[in-house]
C-alpha positions in Angstrom: -7.2 4.1 1.5 -10.4 6.2 1.9 -10.9 8.9 -0.7 -10.5 12.5 0.7 -11.2 15.9 -0.7 -7.9 17.2 0.6 -4.6 15.5 -0.1 -2.4 14.1 2.7 0.4 16.3 4.0 3.9 15.2 3.1 5.4 15.8 6.6 3.9 12.7 8.3 5.8 9.6 7.4 7.7 6.6 8.8 10.5 4.5 7.6 10.9 0.9 8.8 13.9 -1.3 7.8 13.6 -5.0 8.5 16.2 -7.0 10.4 19.3 -4.8 10.4 19.7 -4.2 14.1 22.0 -6.2 16.3 19.1 -8.2 17.7 17.6 -8.8 14.2 14.5 -6.7 14.8 13.1 -4.0 12.5 14.4 -0.5 12.9 12.2 2.6 12.7 14.1 5.6 11.5 13.1 9.1 12.2 14.0 11.0 9.0 13.4 14.6 8.1 13.3 13.9 4.3 12.7 10.9 2.0 13.2 11.3 -1.8 13.7 9.1 -4.8 10.4 7.2 -5.0 10.6 6.6 -8.7 10.1 3.7 -11.1 10.9 3.7 -14.9 10.3 1.3 -17.7 13.0 1.8 -20.3 11.7 2.1 -23.9 13.1 -0.1 -26.7 12.5 1.5 -30.1 12.1 -1.0 -33.0 11.3 -0.5 -36.6 10.4 -3.1 -39.2 12.0 -2.5 -42.6 8.7 -3.1 -44.4 6.8 -0.4 -42.5 6.5 3.2 -43.3 8.2 5.8 -41.1 6.8 4.2 -37.9 8.9 3.3 -34.9 7.4 0.8 -32.5 7.9 1.2 -28.8 8.4 -1.8 -26.6 8.8 -2.1 -22.8 12.4 -2.8 -21.7 14.0 -3.2 -18.3 12.5 -1.8 -15.2 14.6 0.7 -13.4 14.3 2.1 -9.8 15.8 5.2 -8.5 17.8 5.1 -5.2 16.0 6.3 -2.1 17.7 9.1 -0.2 17.0 9.4 3.5 18.1 12.5 5.5 18.0 12.9 9.3 19.6 14.8 12.1 22.7 13.1 13.5 21.9 11.4 16.8 24.7 8.9 17.5 22.6 5.9 16.5 25.0 3.7 14.5 22.5 1.1 13.2 22.4 2.4 9.7 26.1 3.1 9.6 26.9 -0.5 10.7 24.6 -1.7 7.9 26.6 0.3 5.4 29.9 -0.9 6.9 28.8 -4.5 6.3 28.1 -3.6 2.6 31.5 -2.0 2.3 33.1 -5.2 3.6 31.4 -7.2 0.9 28.7 -8.6 3.2 25.6 -6.9 1.6 22.5 -7.5 3.8 19.5 -7.1 1.5 16.3 -6.4 3.3 12.8 -4.9 3.0 12.2 -1.2 3.6 8.7 0.2 4.1 8.0 3.9 3.8 4.6 4.8 5.1 2.6 8.0 4.6 0.6 8.8 7.8 -2.6 10.8 8.2 -3.1 13.5 10.8 -3.7 10.9 13.5 -0.4 9.1 12.6 -2.3 6.1 11.1 -0.7 4.7 7.9 -2.7 5.4 4.7 -0.3 4.3 2.0 3.1 2.5 2.0 5.9 2.0 -0.5 7.6 -1.4 0.0 11.2 -1.7 -1.4 12.6 -5.1 -2.0 16.2 -6.3 -1.8 17.3 -3.0 -0.4 20.8 -2.2 0.8 22.8 1.0 1.6 25.0 2.2 -1.2 26.1 5.7 0.0 26.4 7.7 3.2 27.1 11.4 3.4 28.1 13.0 6.7 27.0 16.4 7.9 28.5 19.7 6.7 30.2 21.1 9.8 30.5 24.9 10.2 31.3 26.7 13.4 29.5 29.8 12.2 26.1 28.2 11.6 23.4 27.1 14.0 21.9 24.4 11.7 21.3 20.7 12.7 24.0 18.2 11.6 22.3 16.2 8.9 23.5 12.8 7.6 22.3 11.3 4.4 21.8 7.6 3.6 21.2 6.4 0.1 19.5 3.0 -0.4 19.4 1.1 -3.7 16.7 -1.5 -4.3 15.4 -3.9 -6.9 11.7 -3.3 -6.8 8.9 -1.1 -5.4 5.3 -1.9 -4.6 2.6 0.5 -3.5 0.4 -0.8 -0.7 -3.0 0.7 -0.1 -3.7 0.4 3.6 
């Protein structure tokens, strides 16, 4: 990624999920929001009895936050069908790539999620008194994240 004086805007991004469509091809989802790009290393505290009041800190298990995707409801059932498979015990783990795009829609950085699968879906809040877009939310759990500099 070339260095810039100005940071990239957060509104240009793309989500690609590999191999969940009926024909086995990748699906590009148009989402209004992506959140949850986090990684933690749990800390194990340890103290030797022969040391003064010092606690050692060791790295523990890696933990990754679930990714939350939000989009306007369009009638596309690809992501819903992926969730239904998981609810039926047939979890289809796949690769999800979230790409940050520059002003010309070229990818500049990507986050690659491994062994990802849907673990929660939330439907839209329906209200006859509002004029808001019907938004669905898909939560994806995964077992690893890698940052790719493009």
